[in-house]
N, C-alpha and C positions, 0 to 999 in steps of 0.2 A: 089416418094420413091428413084429412081435411082439418082436423083439430090442431095438428102440428103446424100446418101451413098458417092457420089463423093466429096461433100463438106467435109464430115467427114474425108475422106481419106486425102484430102489436109491439113486440119487442123492438123491431126496427124503428117504428114510430117514436117510441119512448127514448131510444138511443139518440135519434135525431134531435128531440127536444132537449135531452141532456147535453148534447154537443153545443146547442145554441146557448144554453145557460153557461157553459164553460167559456164560450166566446165572450159573453157579457161579463163574466168574472175577470177575464183577461183585460177587457177594456177598463173595468173599474180599477184594476191594479195600475194601469197606465195613468188614470186620472189621479189616483192616490200619490203617485210619484210626482206628478206635476204640482199638486197642492203642497206637498212637502217642500218643494223648491220655492213656491210662492210665499210660504210662511217664513222661510229664511230671508226672503227679499222684502217682506212687508215692513213699512216704516211708520204708518199711521194706525191709530186705533180703528178707524173706519175700514181700512184694508183688512185688518185682522178679523173684525166681525164678519165681513163678507166671506172670508175664507172659512170661518167656523160654520157658517150656514151650509157651505158646500160639503164640509166634512160630515155634518149630520146627515145630509142626503146620501152620501156614499155609504155611511154605516147602515142606514136603513135599507138601501138597495142590496148591500152584501148580505144582510140578515135574511132578506126575502129570497135571494138566490140560493142561499144555503138551505133554507127550508124546502124550496122546490126541488133542489138537488137530492136531498135526503128522501123525499117522497118518491121521486123518479127512480132512484137507485133501489129503494125497497120494492117498488112495483116490478122493476126489471128482474130483480133476484127472485121474486115470487113466480113470475111467469117462466123464467128459465128453469127453475126447479120443477114446475109442472111439465115443461117440455121434456126435460131429462127423464122424468118418471114415465112419460108416454113412450119415449124411445127405448127405455129399458125393458118395456113389455113387448117390444117388437122382436121377432126372431132375428138372430145374427146371420151374417153371410154364410158362416160355417154351417149353421143349422139349416139354412135354406139349401146349401149345397148338399148336406147330408140327406135332406129330404128328396132332393132331385136325384142324388146317387141311388137312394133306396128305390125310387120309382124306376130308374133306368135298370138297376140290378134285377128288380122283379120282372120287368118287361123282358130282359135278356133271358132270365130263367124260364119264362113262359115260352120264348122262341125256341130255346134248346129243348125244352120238354116236348114241344110240338114236333121237332125233328125226330126225337126218340120214339114218340107215340105213333108217328106215321112211318117209322122205319126208313127215314130219309126221303120220303116223298116230297116234303116241303122244299128240300134242296134240289132234288132232281127236276122238279117242275118250276124252279125259280127262273126268272128272266135272266138269260146270260148277260144281257147288257147292264143289268142293275145288280147282279149278284156280286159279292155276298150281301151288299147293303139291302138288297131287295128281300132277303130272307131274314134279316135282323140279327145275324151273327157272323163272326169271322170264320172263313173256311180255310182249313189247312190240309193239304193232300187229300182233298175230297171228303174230309170229315169236319166236325165242329170243334173249334178251339174253345176250351173251357177256361174262362178268365181266372186269374189268380185269386181275385177277391171272392169268387164263388167257391174256390177250393179251400179258402181259409176257414179253419174250424174254430169253435170256441175252445178256450184253454181247458184242458182236462188231463188228468194223470194217465200216462201210458205205461204198460208193463214191457214195452219194446223200446230199446235204446235207439235213438236217431243219430247215427254216426255222422251225418252231414253237419251236425252241430259242432263237431270236433275237428273238421277239416276246413280248408280254405275254399269257399264257394265263390266262383267267378262267373258273373252273368255275361253271356255272350249272345250275339245276334246272328252270327254266321254258323254254318254247318261245320267249318273246319278253319284252322288258322294256327298262328304261333303267338306266344305272349312271352315277353322277357320276364324272368323270375330271378330275384336275388335271394341267395341262400345265406344262412348264418355264417359269417366269416370268422367271428371271434376277434377281429382286429380292433385296434384302438388308435386314437389320435396321438400325435407326438407333439412335444413343445418345439417352438421355433422362435428365434429371436427376431426383433423388429428389423426389417429390411434384408433379412437373410433369405436366401433362395429356399423355396419350398422343398422339404425333404421328400425322399421317395416313400410313398405310402403303399400299404397293402392294396392290391387291386380288388375291387368288389367282385364277388362271385355271381356274375350275371350269365344266365344261360337262357336260350330260347326253348320254351316248352311247347311242343306241338299237341294240338287236340283235334279230334275228329268225332263230331257228335254222332252217337248211336241212337237209334230209335228202338224202344222196348215196347212190346205189345202184350196186353193181357185181355182177358174176357171179363165183362161185367155181367153178373147173374141177374138179368131182368126178365121176370116171368110175364106171361101173357096177361095174367090177372092184374099185375102192376101197371102194364101199359093201358089196359082198358079202364082202370079205376082212375077217374078224373081227379079224385081227391088225394091220390097217393103222391107223396113228395118224391117223385122219381129223380129230380135233380139232386136232392139230398143224398139219395142212395148212390148216384153216380159219383158225386164229390167225395163221399166217404170211401168208396171202393178205390177211386183213383189215389186218394191220399195213402191208403193202406198199401196198395200195390207199389206206389212210388217209393214209400218208405222201405219196404222189403227189398225192392230192386236196388235202390241206392246203397242200402246196407251191405247187400251181397257184393256189389261192385267195389265198394270201398274196402271191405274186408279182404277181397281177393288181392288188392294192391298191398294192403298191410302185410299179407302173408308172403310177399316177395322180398321183405326186408332181409338183411344179412342174418342167417340163422345162428343162434347160440343155444347151448345146452347148459342148464344150471342144475346142480344137484343139492344145493343147500342155500340157506339164507345168505351166507357170505357171498356165494356166487352171484345171487340176484342183486345184492347191494353193490357188488363190483360193477355190474352193468350200469346201475344208476349213478354211482359216484365217480367212476373212472372212464368207462367206455363212451359215455355220452357227454357232449359238451355242456357246460353250465348255461350256455346261451339258450338252450332248448327248454321249452315248457313241457316237461316230461310227465306223462301219465301212464298208467298200466291198464291196457285193454285186455282183459283176461277171460278165458273160458270159465264156465261155471265150475268145472272140475278143478281148474287151476286156482280159482277163488277159494274153493273148499280147502285146498292145501294151505293157502295163505291164512285162511280164517282159523286154522287149527294150530298154527305155529305158536310156540310159547318160548319165553326166555327162561333163564336159569331159575327164576323165582316162580315159575308157573303162570306168568302173566301173558295173555295173548298179545302178539306183536301187531296185529292189525288194529288200527286206531279208529275210533269214532270220528266222523267228519260231518258237520251239518251242511257243508257246501257240496259234498259229493252225492250224486244220485244214488249210489249204492249205500251211502251212509258210512263208508269206510275209506281210510287212506292208509298207505303203506310208505313208511319213511318220508312222510310229508307230501307224498304224491297221491293224486286222486286215483281211485280204482274204479274202472268202468267194467261191469260184468256183462258178458255176451254169452249167447248159447254156444255149447261145445262145437256144434257143426258150423257155426258162423265164422269164428276165428280159427277153428281147427277143421278137421275133416270128418271125424267120427265121434260118436258119443264117448265120453270119458277122456277125450284128448286133453292133455295138460299143456295148453298152448297160450301164448300171450304176445301181443305187440307192446313192447316197452319203448316209449319214445314220444316225440312230438308229432302227433298225427297231422296237425295243421301245417307243419313245414314239410312233412313227408308226402302228403297227398293234396292235390287240387281237384276240385269237382267243377267242371265247366258245364253250367246249367243253361239250357236253351229256353227254359220256362215256357214250353209250348205244349201243355197237356191237351189232348183232344180225344174225341170219341167218333166212331164211324161204324156204320152197319156193313158187315162183310159177309161173304158167302162161306158156308162151311159144308164139307162133303157129307157129313152125317146129320147135323142139326139144322141145316138150312141157314137162315140169316142169324148172325150173332152180333151183339154190340161189343165192339172191341175198344179198349182204351190204349192210348199211346203217350209215352213220355220220352223226352229227348235230353240226353246228357252224355258226358264222357268223364272218366276218372283216370288221372294220370299221376305217376310217381314223379316227384319234383326233386326232393333232397334225400338221396339214399343214405346219408349219414345221420339222419334225424331219428333213427330207431332201429331196433333189432326184433327179429321174430324168435321168441324165446320158447324153449321146450323144457319143462320140468321133468327130470328123470331121477328115479331112485337108484339107478345103477351107479357104480363108482365113477367119479368124475376124472377127467383128464387133468393131470398136473401140467403146469406151464413151464416151457423152456424159454430162455431169453436168447433171441436170435438177432445178430447184427452183422452187417456187411460193410466193407469199404472197397473202393475201386482198386483193382490190382495195378501193378506198376510196369508190367512187361508186355504181355500180349493183349491185343484188343479183345474185349469181352471178358477179361479176367475179373473175378471178384474174390475178396478174401473174407471167408466166413468164420465167425466166432459163435460158439454155442455155450451157454451156461445153464446150470440147474439140472443136468442129467445125473444119473447114478451109475454110470459106467456101462449101460446097455448099448446095443448096436444102434447107431444113428443113421437116418436116411433122409433124403431131401427130394423136393419136387418144386419146379418153377412153373408158375401159372400167372394169369392176369390178376387173380385175387387169391386170398387165403384158401387153401384146400381143406375141405371139411373131412375130418376123420372121426371115428368113434372109438371109445375105450374098448379094448379087448378084441378089436377087429383088425383084419389085414390092411396094410397100407398099399393100395394098388397104384402102380405107376411111379413109385418112389425109387430113387437110386441110393444104394447104400454107400456111406462114407467109409474110409479105412477103419478097420476093426480097432486099431490102437488110438483112434481119435477120442480124446477125453475132454471133459468140461474145462473151458478156458483155453484150449488149443485153437489154432487157426489152420485153415486149409484153403488152398487156392483152387477155385473151380473155373473152368474155361468154357467159352462159348455161351455165356449167360447173356441175357438181354436186359439192358438198363431199363428201370422203371417197372419191371415185373415184381412179383412177390414170391419169396422163397419160403416154403413151409418145411420145417424140420420135425421129424418124429423120433422118439426113442422106442425101441422094440424090446419085448421080453424074450425069453429063451425060445418061445414058440412063434416068434416073429409077429406078435400082436402089439398094437399100439398102447403105450402106457403114458406117454407124455407128448406134448406138441407145442410148437411155437412158430411164429412167422415174423417176417420183416421185409421191408422194401429192399429191392436188390440194387446195389450200386456197382457199376462195372466200368472198366477202363474204356474210354472212348478213343476213336481214331485221332491221331495227332494232326 
């Protein structure tokens, strides 16, 4: 530092001298201009000789100034280079901050370690007027807040999928609240001529999504030996255990929401491709979150030439993609219920689910009826369904699939509540219908419970008027075999005559 100050002082002095020379140079330029004017006005030889002597003096002074300037500029450049070299060897502000952060982090780890080793004594005996600052860490609900920077682990490969990477994570500071969420509308802009009134545009799909942060608790296995061993990295154990428990807990919560998606059963490759190509909007970033058993089915599918349909993908964690979509492989019991379940969420998990993260992991010594005091860990978050149209909960079944009927309705013309129903695609079997808020799920070869039969002579392409239907509901129509079991199904939005 002193060396730099000395060099800076020298450089300043040299620059002052250089500025003085520049001023002298400016004065010489003024004298040169005056002599040039005198030469023009000289009339006698004596006057010209006198001017020539002055010109010689100016030239000599200019040469002397130029030499001094060159030396000064060279010396200034040398000293500035030396100063820059000294500065480059100094630690940067970022490096100083990192060093300070590291010291603060180590001090915080030591304080938290002390809380664990004393089983909370350091907190219980803290000065209430100065706590939590007096104990050196932040207190949350009577426990110790574990900062996020301590929980951050070095990058390493995991054999467990982190589903929070695939959903939208929203950081929140409150325990509950609402947040406006825009879902994919699929609408586009329209052209408009200059000075023309703005046309009616599709309204954005904005809904208020409520969240209510839940607290999840787990136990951290800390032995007496680990507590008594001063060299044992007890904070490393706590951080790793919280990370693992938080990962598993969030995965289970996210998977639970994914399983609430509209159910679909597929029996073939064509059925699955229909979900991808037709049922889901193109606006969604669709992925397949499949059980290991479902993945086994996909992994063994072949085309007519015996080539596997599952493709290699260097960007997918599983190394595979299906129909250009990433395949994420989960345990059978995570995305399903039991071992060997052929289940999958097919859709855009980021639009379907939002995770509201309080980011407040903490530990606390609590009493246990059997084991005495145990060290418990706590994490706080909530997982909420946002856009129910962003995915389907798909089951792969080897049973025969339900063929589809085409169902459409228009409002009747006579009595309020009338709807005119048209069905196509049946093969002459008995038809029955049911009106509900959503499509009614039925299974191939099973009875249709709660359905009302249509007239026996009703055939494909015919129309029938139904009364007392409710506008905006969904009508599901099934075709039954001779044993009254379902063989075909279709559904459509219900349009009814409204009051005049």
